[in-house]
N, C-alpha and C positions, 0 to 999 in steps of 0.2 A: 504493500500501497504504501502511498504519496505520503509526502505531511500535510499535503491538502484533505485526501480524502480521511488518511485519520481526526485528524482534526471537524469536517463536518459531522461522522463516524458517534465525537465526541461529541458535539455541539446536539446531535439528534441523540440521542439516548439519556443525554439532560432535559432534552424537550418531555421527552418521551415522559422520564418521570418526576415532570415539574409538575403533570400534569391531574396527578389522583391528591398530590398534596394544595393542590389550589382549591380544589372541586372540596376539597373537605372544609377547605378555608371558607368555601362558601355556605358548606352545610353549617357551620360550625355559628358563624356568624348570622345566618336565616334563626341557627336554635335560639342561639338568646335575642336578637327581638323577637320573637316570638314565645318564648318563654317554656316551650318545648323542647321536649332531646328533639337529637338531632333526628334520631331513630324512628322516632312516635309518624306515629299515620293519626288521626284520624278516624271514627269510626265515617260512616260514609251516613251522609248530609242529612235530615229530614223532612229541607226543605230548601230547596237551593233557584235564586232568580236572580236574573242581567238588572243593570242598571234599569234599564228603561220600563221597570215592575214596578216601580216607585209612583209615586203623587206629589206631581216636583209642585215648592212655588218659589217663586225667584228671587233675590238673582243667581239661584242655582240653574242651573241648564243642563240639557241631555245637547249632548252635541258625539258625533262617530260611534255611538256607541256607550258611553263615562257620560259619569257626572261629574259636574267641574264647577266652582265657582269661579267666574271671571273676576277684573277689575282685583279689588283692594280687600286687605286681609278685614275680615266678618267680625265684628261680636256676634253674640248669641237671640240680640235682637233686628239684626241685621242681614241675618247671614242664607236667608234662603233656609227649604224645609226639602226633605225626601223621608217621606213614610210609605213601608213597606210594610202588609200587613201578610201575616200568617198564622200557622194553627199551630200548638205538637200534642199527637194525642195522648204522650207518658210525661205526666211529669217529673221534673226532672234538671240537672243544670249542664247549660250549654255556653257553649266560644260559639266565635263565627272568625270565617276566614275566608276571606277577602278579595277579590284582585284587581288591585290597585297601583297607579304608577305615582313617587310618590317623589318627582325629581331631587330634589335639593332642601334642606330647614327650610326653607320661606315657601316650598308649597311638598308639605310636609302630615297636612294634620286636621283633622275635620274635630265637629265635635260628635255624638253618639251617646242610644241609650235608649233603653225595650220601654216599653210602656207610660214613661210622663216626658218629659224634653228636658233634656241635659239639663245637666249645669256644670256655669264655669268657676274653678278651672276643675275640678275633680275631673267631668268626663270632656275632656276632652283627648283625640283620641290622637297620638301623636307615633305618624307610619315613619318606621324604617326606611329611609333615603333605600329608592328601591334604582332597577337599575331598569329601562320601562315597566312592563306592566310584569306585577309576582304576585303571590301568592303572597300575603299577609293576616296572620291571626290578630282583632282585635285584646290591643289592650286600654288600659285607662288610665290618666294620671295616676287620678289622685293625693295623693302628697307628696307625691312627687315631680319632678320636674322633666322640659321638652325631651331631655334624654337618655333619662328611668322616669319610667312610670310606676307606679304603685305596684299595677293588677295585670300583672300580667301573666297570662296572658285572663280577660276579663271572663270569667263566671260568672254568666244569669242563672240566677235560678228562676226555672220555671213552670208554669203548672200547668192542666190540661186545658186547654180552648187557643182564646184566638191572642192575640202580640201584635203591640206592632211595635216595625225594630223607625227611630228616627233619629236622622242623618243631617244637624248642619251645617255650613257652608265655615268655613275658618277660614284658609290658608290656601288663596286661586294658586291655581296650579296644579292643584290634585286631586289622580284622575280615581276614580269609584269605573269597576266595570260590570264587579259582580258579586255577591255574597252566596254565602252556604250557611246553614245554625249546623251543629255539629254536637252529636252528644258529648260532654269535656271530657280530658280521662281524666280515669278513676283515680288518679294522685293530685287534684288542681283540684285545692276546696272551693267553694265557693266565694266570689266578691263580696264585702260588703255591698 
């Protein structure tokens, strides 16, 4: 082998070894962001819906199959609202998994709650920054801050029957494409 071929072979080998390590780092980052173990998979959803299934009020808009707040950062009183009606047949503990695009620290949050309007700042959903649309499990700030939510993930205790998932716009440019309600993992306690 010539020197340049040996060097190219070494580079290819180094790249092949680096890819699994990078994939594991990505998995670990998502696990840290969601509060769920990297190897954990959620139980099948009890209900899933596209962003277009929500009843929207301005200034939230539906565009290109996702919900977004255009314009400036909003408060509870002026962020619009998306309401998703759903039912559960079994009382229990549930988490919300989403497909969301949170491109940077200035475009990565909504207000969120089930069966009542969210409260500021306890019910701010600080979405870990994504690279395009990625799955994220909803967490809520509680007594935490924008980089460390207290309830990770947020576990909702729901009775049998009909419920309303309420999302209010907070930061512009946070894109929400779909939501799924899943039974919570057994080791995750109900969040207050």
